[in-house]
PyMOL Python script that loads the backbone (N, CA, C, O; Angstrom):
from pymol import cmd

cmd.read_pdbstr("""\
ATOM      1  N   MET A   1       2.064 -16.344  24.237  1.00  0.00           N
ATOM      2  CA  MET A   1       2.066 -15.370  23.298  1.00  0.00           C
ATOM      3  C   MET A   1       0.806 -15.505  22.426  1.00  0.00           C
ATOM      4  O   MET A   1       0.240 -16.572  22.191  1.00  0.00           O
ATOM      5  N   ASP A   2       0.455 -14.354  21.998  1.00  0.00           N
ATOM      6  CA  ASP A   2      -0.863 -14.259  21.126  1.00  0.00           C
ATOM      7  C   ASP A   2      -0.808 -15.261  19.993  1.00  0.00           C
ATOM      8  O   ASP A   2       0.236 -15.243  19.341  1.00  0.00           O
ATOM      9  N   PRO A   3      -1.673 -16.072  19.664  1.00  0.00           N
ATOM     10  CA  PRO A   3      -1.609 -17.085  18.642  1.00  0.00           C
ATOM     11  C   PRO A   3      -1.495 -16.449  17.210  1.00  0.00           C
ATOM     12  O   PRO A   3      -0.806 -17.012  16.359  1.00  0.00           O
ATOM     13  N   ASP A   4      -2.140 -15.322  16.943  1.00  0.00           N
ATOM     14  CA  ASP A   4      -2.006 -14.640  15.763  1.00  0.00           C
ATOM     15  C   ASP A   4      -0.512 -14.046  15.484  1.00  0.00           C
ATOM     16  O   ASP A   4      -0.008 -14.052  14.361  1.00  0.00           O
ATOM     17  N   VAL A   5       0.087 -13.567  16.570  1.00  0.00           N
ATOM     18  CA  VAL A   5       1.438 -13.201  16.469  1.00  0.00           C
ATOM     19  C   VAL A   5       2.313 -14.355  16.178  1.00  0.00           C
ATOM     20  O   VAL A   5       3.163 -14.260  15.293  1.00  0.00           O
ATOM     21  N   LEU A   6       2.159 -15.459  16.877  1.00  0.00           N
ATOM     22  CA  LEU A   6       2.904 -16.622  16.692  1.00  0.00           C
ATOM     23  C   LEU A   6       2.787 -17.163  15.250  1.00  0.00           C
ATOM     24  O   LEU A   6       3.764 -17.486  14.573  1.00  0.00           O
ATOM     25  N   ARG A   7       1.567 -17.230  14.864  1.00  0.00           N
ATOM     26  CA  ARG A   7       1.289 -17.621  13.398  1.00  0.00           C
ATOM     27  C   ARG A   7       2.051 -16.762  12.411  1.00  0.00           C
ATOM     28  O   ARG A   7       2.662 -17.273  11.472  1.00  0.00           O
ATOM     29  N   ASP A   8       2.014 -15.412  12.629  1.00  0.00           N
ATOM     30  CA  ASP A   8       2.563 -14.516  11.770  1.00  0.00           C
ATOM     31  C   ASP A   8       4.161 -14.678  11.686  1.00  0.00           C
ATOM     32  O   ASP A   8       4.780 -14.622  10.623  1.00  0.00           O
ATOM     33  N   ARG A   9       4.697 -14.869  12.843  1.00  0.00           N
ATOM     34  CA  ARG A   9       6.167 -15.286  12.971  1.00  0.00           C
ATOM     35  C   ARG A   9       6.570 -16.497  12.351  1.00  0.00           C
ATOM     36  O   ARG A   9       7.665 -16.555  11.791  1.00  0.00           O
ATOM     37  N   PHE A  10       5.814 -17.454  12.390  1.00  0.00           N
ATOM     38  CA  PHE A  10       6.146 -18.702  11.767  1.00  0.00           C
ATOM     39  C   PHE A  10       6.031 -18.571  10.143  1.00  0.00           C
ATOM     40  O   PHE A  10       6.847 -19.136   9.415  1.00  0.00           O
ATOM     41  N   ARG A  11       4.965 -17.791   9.634  1.00  0.00           N
ATOM     42  CA  ARG A  11       4.879 -17.552   8.222  1.00  0.00           C
ATOM     43  C   ARG A  11       5.946 -16.702   7.833  1.00  0.00           C
ATOM     44  O   ARG A  11       6.457 -16.937   6.738  1.00  0.00           O
ATOM     45  N   GLY A  12       6.422 -15.680   8.571  1.00  0.00           N
ATOM     46  CA  GLY A  12       7.501 -14.892   8.245  1.00  0.00           C
ATOM     47  C   GLY A  12       8.825 -15.620   8.048  1.00  0.00           C
ATOM     48  O   GLY A  12       9.604 -15.350   7.135  1.00  0.00           O
ATOM     49  N   THR A  13       9.035 -16.604   9.009  1.00  0.00           N
ATOM     50  CA  THR A  13      10.290 -17.491   9.061  1.00  0.00           C
ATOM     51  C   THR A  13      10.282 -18.282   7.730  1.00  0.00           C
ATOM     52  O   THR A  13      11.266 -18.331   6.992  1.00  0.00           O
ATOM     53  N   LEU A  14       9.135 -18.881   7.482  1.00  0.00           N
ATOM     54  CA  LEU A  14       9.119 -19.738   6.195  1.00  0.00           C
ATOM     55  C   LEU A  14       9.140 -18.815   4.883  1.00  0.00           C
ATOM     56  O   LEU A  14       9.673 -19.245   3.860  1.00  0.00           O
ATOM     57  N   LEU A  15       8.620 -17.685   4.918  1.00  0.00           N
ATOM     58  CA  LEU A  15       8.788 -16.826   3.757  1.00  0.00           C
ATOM     59  C   LEU A  15      10.214 -16.504   3.573  1.00  0.00           C
ATOM     60  O   LEU A  15      10.808 -16.904   2.571  1.00  0.00           O
ATOM     61  N   TRP A  16      10.834 -15.760   4.539  1.00  0.00           N
ATOM     62  CA  TRP A  16      12.193 -15.363   4.380  1.00  0.00           C
ATOM     63  C   TRP A  16      13.125 -16.349   4.288  1.00  0.00           C
ATOM     64  O   TRP A  16      14.169 -16.114   3.679  1.00  0.00           O
ATOM     65  N   GLY A  17      12.893 -17.633   4.891  1.00  0.00           N
ATOM     66  CA  GLY A  17      13.861 -18.636   4.592  1.00  0.00           C
ATOM     67  C   GLY A  17      13.772 -18.929   3.197  1.00  0.00           C
ATOM     68  O   GLY A  17      14.817 -19.296   2.660  1.00  0.00           O
ATOM     69  N   ALA A  18      12.674 -18.836   2.454  1.00  0.00           N
ATOM     70  CA  ALA A  18      12.590 -19.224   1.061  1.00  0.00           C
ATOM     71  C   ALA A  18      13.252 -18.177   0.095  1.00  0.00           C
ATOM     72  O   ALA A  18      13.826 -18.418  -0.967  1.00  0.00           O
ATOM     73  N   VAL A  19      13.037 -16.918   0.717  1.00  0.00           N
ATOM     74  CA  VAL A  19      13.801 -15.802  -0.084  1.00  0.00           C
ATOM     75  C   VAL A  19      15.302 -15.918   0.044  1.00  0.00           C
ATOM     76  O   VAL A  19      16.056 -15.637  -0.888  1.00  0.00           O
ATOM     77  N   GLY A  20      15.723 -16.350   1.250  1.00  0.00           N
ATOM     78  CA  GLY A  20      17.195 -16.397   1.359  1.00  0.00           C
ATOM     79  C   GLY A  20      17.725 -17.620   0.600  1.00  0.00           C
ATOM     80  O   GLY A  20      18.841 -17.589   0.081  1.00  0.00           O
ATOM     81  N   ASP A  21      16.925 -18.700   0.533  1.00  0.00           N
ATOM     82  CA  ASP A  21      17.278 -19.886  -0.285  1.00  0.00           C
ATOM     83  C   ASP A  21      17.328 -19.532  -1.755  1.00  0.00           C
ATOM     84  O   ASP A  21      18.278 -19.927  -2.431  1.00  0.00           O
ATOM     85  N   ALA A  22      16.338 -18.795  -2.296  1.00  0.00           N
ATOM     86  CA  ALA A  22      16.334 -18.405  -3.665  1.00  0.00           C
ATOM     87  C   ALA A  22      17.361 -17.396  -4.011  1.00  0.00           C
ATOM     88  O   ALA A  22      17.757 -17.358  -5.176  1.00  0.00           O
ATOM     89  N   LEU A  23      17.825 -16.595  -3.151  1.00  0.00           N
ATOM     90  CA  LEU A  23      18.765 -15.557  -3.178  1.00  0.00           C
ATOM     91  C   LEU A  23      20.271 -16.406  -3.330  1.00  0.00           C
ATOM     92  O   LEU A  23      21.091 -16.080  -4.188  1.00  0.00           O
ATOM     93  N   GLY A  24      20.465 -17.364  -2.513  1.00  0.00           N
ATOM     94  CA  GLY A  24      21.660 -18.016  -2.317  1.00  0.00           C
ATOM     95  C   GLY A  24      21.785 -19.242  -3.431  1.00  0.00           C
ATOM     96  O   GLY A  24      22.837 -19.858  -3.600  1.00  0.00           O
ATOM     97  N   ARG A  25      20.743 -19.470  -4.057  1.00  0.00           N
ATOM     98  CA  ARG A  25      20.713 -20.779  -5.010  1.00  0.00           C
ATOM     99  C   ARG A  25      21.991 -20.767  -5.957  1.00  0.00           C
ATOM    100  O   ARG A  25      22.547 -21.841  -6.190  1.00  0.00           O
ATOM    101  N   ALA A  26      22.421 -19.719  -6.449  1.00  0.00           N
ATOM    102  CA  ALA A  26      23.474 -19.598  -7.467  1.00  0.00           C
ATOM    103  C   ALA A  26      24.751 -19.864  -6.737  1.00  0.00           C
ATOM    104  O   ALA A  26      25.754 -20.123  -7.402  1.00  0.00           O
ATOM    105  N   THR A  27      24.810 -19.825  -5.431  1.00  0.00           N
ATOM    106  CA  THR A  27      26.133 -20.079  -4.797  1.00  0.00           C
ATOM    107  C   THR A  27      26.052 -21.347  -3.972  1.00  0.00           C
ATOM    108  O   THR A  27      26.883 -21.500  -3.077  1.00  0.00           O
ATOM    109  N   GLU A  28      25.162 -22.235  -4.182  1.00  0.00           N
ATOM    110  CA  GLU A  28      24.899 -23.398  -3.369  1.00  0.00           C
ATOM    111  C   GLU A  28      26.030 -24.279  -3.782  1.00  0.00           C
ATOM    112  O   GLU A  28      26.247 -24.500  -4.974  1.00  0.00           O
ATOM    113  N   GLY A  29      26.867 -24.866  -2.679  1.00  0.00           N
ATOM    114  CA  GLY A  29      27.807 -25.860  -2.878  1.00  0.00           C
ATOM    115  C   GLY A  29      29.196 -25.183  -3.062  1.00  0.00           C
ATOM    116  O   GLY A  29      30.231 -25.850  -3.041  1.00  0.00           O
ATOM    117  N   ARG A  30      29.185 -23.897  -3.233  1.00  0.00           N
ATOM    118  CA  ARG A  30      30.487 -23.236  -3.425  1.00  0.00           C
ATOM    119  C   ARG A  30      31.184 -22.689  -2.023  1.00  0.00           C
ATOM    120  O   ARG A  30      30.519 -22.381  -1.034  1.00  0.00           O
ATOM    121  N   SER A  31      32.407 -22.628  -2.083  1.00  0.00           N
ATOM    122  CA  SER A  31      33.205 -22.121  -0.906  1.00  0.00           C
ATOM    123  C   SER A  31      32.994 -20.677  -0.727  1.00  0.00           C
ATOM    124  O   SER A  31      32.680 -20.048  -1.737  1.00  0.00           O
ATOM    125  N   TRP A  32      33.110 -20.056   0.360  1.00  0.00           N
ATOM    126  CA  TRP A  32      33.146 -18.661   0.643  1.00  0.00           C
ATOM    127  C   TRP A  32      34.112 -17.939  -0.167  1.00  0.00           C
ATOM    128  O   TRP A  32      33.853 -16.801  -0.560  1.00  0.00           O
ATOM    129  N   GLU A  33      35.385 -18.612  -0.491  1.00  0.00           N
ATOM    130  CA  GLU A  33      36.329 -18.034  -1.425  1.00  0.00           C
ATOM    131  C   GLU A  33      35.880 -17.914  -2.632  1.00  0.00           C
ATOM    132  O   GLU A  33      36.096 -16.824  -3.161  1.00  0.00           O
ATOM    133  N   ALA A  34      35.259 -18.782  -3.301  1.00  0.00           N
ATOM    134  CA  ALA A  34      34.661 -18.900  -4.715  1.00  0.00           C
ATOM    135  C   ALA A  34      33.539 -17.882  -4.714  1.00  0.00           C
ATOM    136  O   ALA A  34      33.474 -17.121  -5.680  1.00  0.00           O
ATOM    137  N   ILE A  35      32.668 -17.783  -3.763  1.00  0.00           N
ATOM    138  CA  ILE A  35      31.587 -16.758  -3.805  1.00  0.00           C
ATOM    139  C   ILE A  35      32.221 -15.431  -3.785  1.00  0.00           C
ATOM    140  O   ILE A  35      31.793 -14.595  -4.581  1.00  0.00           O
ATOM    141  N   HIS A  36      33.266 -15.092  -2.916  1.00  0.00           N
ATOM    142  CA  HIS A  36      33.857 -13.878  -2.707  1.00  0.00           C
ATOM    143  C   HIS A  36      34.544 -13.431  -4.055  1.00  0.00           C
ATOM    144  O   HIS A  36      34.459 -12.273  -4.465  1.00  0.00           O
ATOM    145  N   ALA A  37      35.207 -14.390  -4.690  1.00  0.00           N
ATOM    146  CA  ALA A  37      35.892 -14.119  -6.001  1.00  0.00           C
ATOM    147  C   ALA A  37      34.926 -13.857  -7.076  1.00  0.00           C
ATOM    148  O   ALA A  37      35.272 -13.094  -7.978  1.00  0.00           O
ATOM    149  N   ARG A  38      33.756 -14.393  -7.098  1.00  0.00           N
ATOM    150  CA  ARG A  38      32.787 -14.200  -8.142  1.00  0.00           C
ATOM    151  C   ARG A  38      31.933 -12.958  -7.904  1.00  0.00           C
ATOM    152  O   ARG A  38      31.683 -12.169  -8.815  1.00  0.00           O
ATOM    153  N   TYR A  39      31.494 -12.807  -6.660  1.00  0.00           N
ATOM    154  CA  TYR A  39      30.291 -11.844  -6.381  1.00  0.00           C
ATOM    155  C   TYR A  39      30.956 -10.602  -5.587  1.00  0.00           C
ATOM    156  O   TYR A  39      30.312  -9.562  -5.451  1.00  0.00           O
ATOM    157  N   GLY A  40      32.181 -10.731  -5.099  1.00  0.00           N
ATOM    158  CA  GLY A  40      32.686  -9.480  -4.366  1.00  0.00           C
ATOM    159  C   GLY A  40      32.769  -9.735  -2.960  1.00  0.00           C
ATOM    160  O   GLY A  40      32.349 -10.799  -2.506  1.00  0.00           O
ATOM    161  N   PRO A  41      33.311  -8.786  -2.178  1.00  0.00           N
ATOM    162  CA  PRO A  41      33.375  -8.923  -0.709  1.00  0.00           C
ATOM    163  C   PRO A  41      32.143  -9.150   0.061  1.00  0.00           C
ATOM    164  O   PRO A  41      32.109  -9.867   1.061  1.00  0.00           O
ATOM    165  N   GLU A  42      31.010  -8.448  -0.485  1.00  0.00           N
ATOM    166  CA  GLU A  42      29.758  -8.630   0.254  1.00  0.00           C
ATOM    167  C   GLU A  42      28.876  -9.800  -0.276  1.00  0.00           C
ATOM    168  O   GLU A  42      27.717  -9.943   0.111  1.00  0.00           O
ATOM    169  N   GLY A  43      29.447 -10.601  -1.143  1.00  0.00           N
ATOM    170  CA  GLY A  43      28.822 -11.841  -1.509  1.00  0.00           C
ATOM    171  C   GLY A  43      27.484 -11.380  -2.432  1.00  0.00           C
ATOM    172  O   GLY A  43      27.241 -10.227  -2.789  1.00  0.00           O
ATOM    173  N   ILE A  44      26.805 -12.399  -2.680  1.00  0.00           N
ATOM    174  CA  ILE A  44      25.644 -12.206  -3.622  1.00  0.00           C
ATOM    175  C   ILE A  44      24.554 -11.265  -3.066  1.00  0.00           C
ATOM    176  O   ILE A  44      24.141 -11.401  -1.914  1.00  0.00           O
ATOM    177  N   ARG A  45      24.119 -10.365  -3.852  1.00  0.00           N
ATOM    178  CA  ARG A  45      23.103  -9.321  -3.173  1.00  0.00           C
ATOM    179  C   ARG A  45      21.913  -9.228  -4.112  1.00  0.00           C
ATOM    180  O   ARG A  45      21.015  -8.441  -3.815  1.00  0.00           O
ATOM    181  N   GLU A  46      21.825  -9.926  -5.170  1.00  0.00           N
ATOM    182  CA  GLU A  46      20.532 -10.127  -5.994  1.00  0.00           C
ATOM    183  C   GLU A  46      20.405 -11.430  -6.608  1.00  0.00           C
ATOM    184  O   GLU A  46      21.360 -12.193  -6.748  1.00  0.00           O
ATOM    185  N   TYR A  47      19.147 -11.699  -6.997  1.00  0.00           N
ATOM    186  CA  TYR A  47      18.820 -12.978  -7.671  1.00  0.00           C
ATOM    187  C   TYR A  47      19.628 -13.098  -8.915  1.00  0.00           C
ATOM    188  O   TYR A  47      19.732 -12.178  -9.727  1.00  0.00           O
ATOM    189  N   ARG A  48      20.198 -14.262  -9.040  1.00  0.00           N
ATOM    190  CA  ARG A  48      21.038 -14.706 -10.231  1.00  0.00           C
ATOM    191  C   ARG A  48      20.504 -15.785 -10.924  1.00  0.00           C
ATOM    192  O   ARG A  48      19.883 -16.620 -10.267  1.00  0.00           O
ATOM    193  N   PRO A  49      20.622 -15.929 -12.117  1.00  0.00           N
ATOM    194  CA  PRO A  49      20.321 -17.213 -12.903  1.00  0.00           C
ATOM    195  C   PRO A  49      21.201 -18.367 -12.443  1.00  0.00           C
ATOM    196  O   PRO A  49      22.386 -18.219 -12.145  1.00  0.00           O
ATOM    197  N   TRP A  50      20.519 -19.575 -12.400  1.00  0.00           N
ATOM    198  CA  TRP A  50      21.302 -20.664 -11.956  1.00  0.00           C
ATOM    199  C   TRP A  50      21.011 -21.763 -13.048  1.00  0.00           C
ATOM    200  O   TRP A  50      19.886 -22.027 -13.473  1.00  0.00           O
ATOM    201  N   ARG A  51      22.228 -22.388 -13.455  1.00  0.00           N
ATOM    202  CA  ARG A  51      21.941 -23.326 -14.511  1.00  0.00           C
ATOM    203  C   ARG A  51      22.291 -24.760 -14.019  1.00  0.00           C
ATOM    204  O   ARG A  51      22.785 -25.565 -14.808  1.00  0.00           O
ATOM    205  N   GLY A  52      22.056 -25.067 -12.808  1.00  0.00           N
ATOM    206  CA  GLY A  52      22.159 -26.314 -12.090  1.00  0.00           C
ATOM    207  C   GLY A  52      21.430 -27.446 -12.908  1.00  0.00           C
ATOM    208  O   GLY A  52      20.952 -27.350 -14.039  1.00  0.00           O
ATOM    209  N   TRP A  53      21.455 -28.521 -12.087  1.00  0.00           N
ATOM    210  CA  TRP A  53      20.784 -29.685 -12.804  1.00  0.00           C
ATOM    211  C   TRP A  53      19.220 -29.501 -13.094  1.00  0.00           C
ATOM    212  O   TRP A  53      18.646 -30.269 -13.865  1.00  0.00           O
ATOM    213  N   THR A  54      18.633 -28.580 -12.526  1.00  0.00           N
ATOM    214  CA  THR A  54      17.211 -28.345 -12.790  1.00  0.00           C
ATOM    215  C   THR A  54      16.903 -26.942 -13.288  1.00  0.00           C
ATOM    216  O   THR A  54      15.753 -26.623 -13.592  1.00  0.00           O
ATOM    217  N   GLY A  55      17.851 -26.171 -13.364  1.00  0.00           N
ATOM    218  CA  GLY A  55      17.746 -24.759 -13.786  1.00  0.00           C
ATOM    219  C   GLY A  55      16.587 -24.156 -13.249  1.00  0.00           C
ATOM    220  O   GLY A  55      16.355 -24.266 -12.045  1.00  0.00           O
ATOM    221  N   GLY A  56      15.842 -23.542 -13.990  1.00  0.00           N
ATOM    222  CA  GLY A  56      14.596 -22.643 -13.609  1.00  0.00           C
ATOM    223  C   GLY A  56      14.870 -21.269 -13.599  1.00  0.00           C
ATOM    224  O   GLY A  56      16.005 -20.802 -13.693  1.00  0.00           O
ATOM    225  N   PRO A  57      13.727 -20.546 -13.475  1.00  0.00           N
ATOM    226  CA  PRO A  57      13.792 -19.032 -13.559  1.00  0.00           C
ATOM    227  C   PRO A  57      14.653 -18.374 -12.478  1.00  0.00           C
ATOM    228  O   PRO A  57      14.890 -19.040 -11.471  1.00  0.00           O
ATOM    229  N   THR A  58      15.142 -17.139 -12.583  1.00  0.00           N
ATOM    230  CA  THR A  58      15.888 -16.394 -11.547  1.00  0.00           C
ATOM    231  C   THR A  58      14.895 -16.404 -10.369  1.00  0.00           C
ATOM    232  O   THR A  58      13.692 -16.226 -10.559  1.00  0.00           O
ATOM    233  N   GLY A  59      15.435 -16.620  -9.119  1.00  0.00           N
ATOM    234  CA  GLY A  59      14.598 -16.523  -7.951  1.00  0.00           C
ATOM    235  C   GLY A  59      13.990 -17.773  -7.544  1.00  0.00           C
ATOM    236  O   GLY A  59      13.245 -17.779  -6.564  1.00  0.00           O
ATOM    237  N   THR A  60      14.262 -18.975  -8.282  1.00  0.00           N
ATOM    238  CA  THR A  60      13.651 -20.193  -7.820  1.00  0.00           C
ATOM    239  C   THR A  60      14.271 -20.765  -6.596  1.00  0.00           C
ATOM    240  O   THR A  60      15.467 -20.611  -6.346  1.00  0.00           O
ATOM    241  N   ILE A  61      13.423 -21.448  -5.807  1.00  0.00           N
ATOM    242  CA  ILE A  61      13.879 -21.956  -4.608  1.00  0.00           C
ATOM    243  C   ILE A  61      14.499 -23.374  -4.874  1.00  0.00           C
ATOM    244  O   ILE A  61      14.396 -23.928  -5.968  1.00  0.00           O
ATOM    245  N   THR A  62      15.123 -23.900  -3.843  1.00  0.00           N
ATOM    246  CA  THR A  62      15.724 -25.243  -3.955  1.00  0.00           C
ATOM    247  C   THR A  62      14.989 -26.281  -3.063  1.00  0.00           C
ATOM    248  O   THR A  62      14.012 -26.007  -2.367  1.00  0.00           O
ATOM    249  N   ASP A  63      15.577 -27.519  -3.164  1.00  0.00           N
ATOM    250  CA  ASP A  63      14.913 -28.608  -2.483  1.00  0.00           C
ATOM    251  C   ASP A  63      14.984 -28.187  -0.933  1.00  0.00           C
ATOM    252  O   ASP A  63      14.165 -28.686  -0.162  1.00  0.00           O
ATOM    253  N   ASP A  64      15.859 -27.361  -0.505  1.00  0.00           N
ATOM    254  CA  ASP A  64      15.806 -26.994   0.916  1.00  0.00           C
ATOM    255  C   ASP A  64      14.441 -26.344   1.370  1.00  0.00           C
ATOM    256  O   ASP A  64      13.891 -26.724   2.404  1.00  0.00           O
ATOM    257  N   THR A  65      13.925 -25.384   0.593  1.00  0.00           N
ATOM    258  CA  THR A  65      12.644 -24.832   0.797  1.00  0.00           C
ATOM    259  C   THR A  65      11.495 -25.808   0.729  1.00  0.00           C
ATOM    260  O   THR A  65      10.576 -25.820   1.548  1.00  0.00           O
ATOM    261  N   GLN A  66      11.615 -26.706  -0.399  1.00  0.00           N
ATOM    262  CA  GLN A  66      10.555 -27.741  -0.576  1.00  0.00           C
ATOM    263  C   GLN A  66      10.561 -28.636   0.700  1.00  0.00           C
ATOM    264  O   GLN A  66       9.494 -28.986   1.204  1.00  0.00           O
ATOM    265  N   LEU A  67      11.688 -28.983   1.189  1.00  0.00           N
ATOM    266  CA  LEU A  67      11.636 -29.892   2.393  1.00  0.00           C
ATOM    267  C   LEU A  67      11.074 -29.254   3.580  1.00  0.00           C
ATOM    268  O   LEU A  67      10.274 -29.804   4.336  1.00  0.00           O
ATOM    269  N   THR A  68      11.568 -27.963   3.721  1.00  0.00           N
ATOM    270  CA  THR A  68      11.077 -27.142   4.842  1.00  0.00           C
ATOM    271  C   THR A  68       9.454 -27.005   4.756  1.00  0.00           C
ATOM    272  O   THR A  68       8.813 -27.213   5.786  1.00  0.00           O
ATOM    273  N   THR A  69       8.885 -26.716   3.747  1.00  0.00           N
ATOM    274  CA  THR A  69       7.555 -26.660   3.577  1.00  0.00           C
ATOM    275  C   THR A  69       6.723 -27.833   3.773  1.00  0.00           C
ATOM    276  O   THR A  69       5.585 -27.772   4.240  1.00  0.00           O
ATOM    277  N   ALA A  70       7.362 -29.015   3.375  1.00  0.00           N
ATOM    278  CA  ALA A  70       6.852 -30.359   3.619  1.00  0.00           C
ATOM    279  C   ALA A  70       6.885 -30.638   5.163  1.00  0.00           C
ATOM    280  O   ALA A  70       5.872 -31.122   5.670  1.00  0.00           O
ATOM    281  N   ILE A  71       7.836 -30.403   5.845  1.00  0.00           N
ATOM    282  CA  ILE A  71       7.923 -30.581   7.163  1.00  0.00           C
ATOM    283  C   ILE A  71       6.851 -29.672   8.063  1.00  0.00           C
ATOM    284  O   ILE A  71       6.227 -30.107   9.031  1.00  0.00           O
ATOM    285  N   ALA A  72       6.780 -28.428   7.576  1.00  0.00           N
ATOM    286  CA  ALA A  72       5.872 -27.584   8.170  1.00  0.00           C
ATOM    287  C   ALA A  72       4.466 -28.050   8.020  1.00  0.00           C
ATOM    288  O   ALA A  72       3.659 -27.993   8.949  1.00  0.00           O
ATOM    289  N   GLY A  73       4.171 -28.533   6.781  1.00  0.00           N
ATOM    290  CA  GLY A  73       2.784 -29.264   6.431  1.00  0.00           C
ATOM    291  C   GLY A  73       2.579 -30.318   7.259  1.00  0.00           C
ATOM    292  O   GLY A  73       1.444 -30.483   7.705  1.00  0.00           O
ATOM    293  N   SER A  74       3.628 -31.213   7.610  1.00  0.00           N
ATOM    294  CA  SER A  74       3.407 -32.354   8.365  1.00  0.00           C
ATOM    295  C   SER A  74       3.211 -31.913   9.957  1.00  0.00           C
ATOM    296  O   SER A  74       2.463 -32.562  10.687  1.00  0.00           O
ATOM    297  N   LEU A  75       3.827 -30.944  10.354  1.00  0.00           N
ATOM    298  CA  LEU A  75       3.646 -30.401  11.767  1.00  0.00           C
ATOM    299  C   LEU A  75       2.231 -29.930  11.961  1.00  0.00           C
ATOM    300  O   LEU A  75       1.594 -30.115  12.998  1.00  0.00           O
ATOM    301  N   ILE A  76       1.782 -29.308  10.890  1.00  0.00           N
ATOM    302  CA  ILE A  76       0.335 -28.738  10.843  1.00  0.00           C
ATOM    303  C   ILE A  76      -0.615 -29.823  10.988  1.00  0.00           C
ATOM    304  O   ILE A  76      -1.481 -29.822  11.863  1.00  0.00           O
ATOM    305  N   ALA A  77      -0.457 -30.761  10.128  1.00  0.00           N
ATOM    306  CA  ALA A  77      -1.432 -31.920  10.124  1.00  0.00           C
ATOM    307  C   ALA A  77      -1.361 -32.795  11.321  1.00  0.00           C
ATOM    308  O   ALA A  77      -2.321 -33.497  11.638  1.00  0.00           O
ATOM    309  N   ALA A  78      -0.196 -32.772  12.030  1.00  0.00           N
ATOM    310  CA  ALA A  78       0.030 -33.579  13.153  1.00  0.00           C
ATOM    311  C   ALA A  78      -0.213 -32.643  14.525  1.00  0.00           C
ATOM    312  O   ALA A  78       0.084 -33.071  15.640  1.00  0.00           O
ATOM    313  N   ARG A  79      -0.723 -31.469  14.329  1.00  0.00           N
ATOM    314  CA  ARG A  79      -0.981 -30.460  15.205  1.00  0.00           C
ATOM    315  C   ARG A  79       0.140 -30.239  16.256  1.00  0.00           C
ATOM    316  O   ARG A  79      -0.031 -30.183  17.473  1.00  0.00           O
ATOM    317  N   GLY A  80       1.396 -30.116  15.541  1.00  0.00           N
ATOM    318  CA  GLY A  80       2.516 -29.871  16.296  1.00  0.00           C
ATOM    319  C   GLY A  80       3.373 -31.057  16.798  1.00  0.00           C
ATOM    320  O   GLY A  80       4.483 -30.861  17.292  1.00  0.00           O
ATOM    321  N   GLY A  81       2.882 -32.195  16.672  1.00  0.00           N
ATOM    322  CA  GLY A  81       3.462 -33.332  17.069  1.00  0.00           C
ATOM    323  C   GLY A  81       4.298 -33.896  16.017  1.00  0.00           C
ATOM    324  O   GLY A  81       4.270 -33.399  14.891  1.00  0.00           O
ATOM    325  N   PHE A  82       5.109 -34.986  16.320  1.00  0.00           N
ATOM    326  CA  PHE A  82       6.012 -35.669  15.381  1.00  0.00           C
ATOM    327  C   PHE A  82       5.367 -36.998  15.019  1.00  0.00           C
ATOM    328  O   PHE A  82       5.931 -37.766  14.239  1.00  0.00           O
TER     329      PHE A  82
END
""", "prot")
cmd.dss("prot")
cmd.show_as("cartoon", "prot")
cmd.util.cbc("prot")
cmd.orient("prot")
């Protein structure tokens, strides 16, 4: 595969993973039933404020994205090795 295409795909994966993480932040740790009851049958569909232990502005990522970017940085530094 063309290295530029592969790099673009990796970047897109990291970006959209972060978008999904920020979108779902307000529902983290809740059951599907609780999410369904609060946000309707389609679930959450827009960024919502979250008042969890660290708060933050609407659309803030969680530690999941922070850890993902740390691992990506480590893989880059190790040239793909572990």
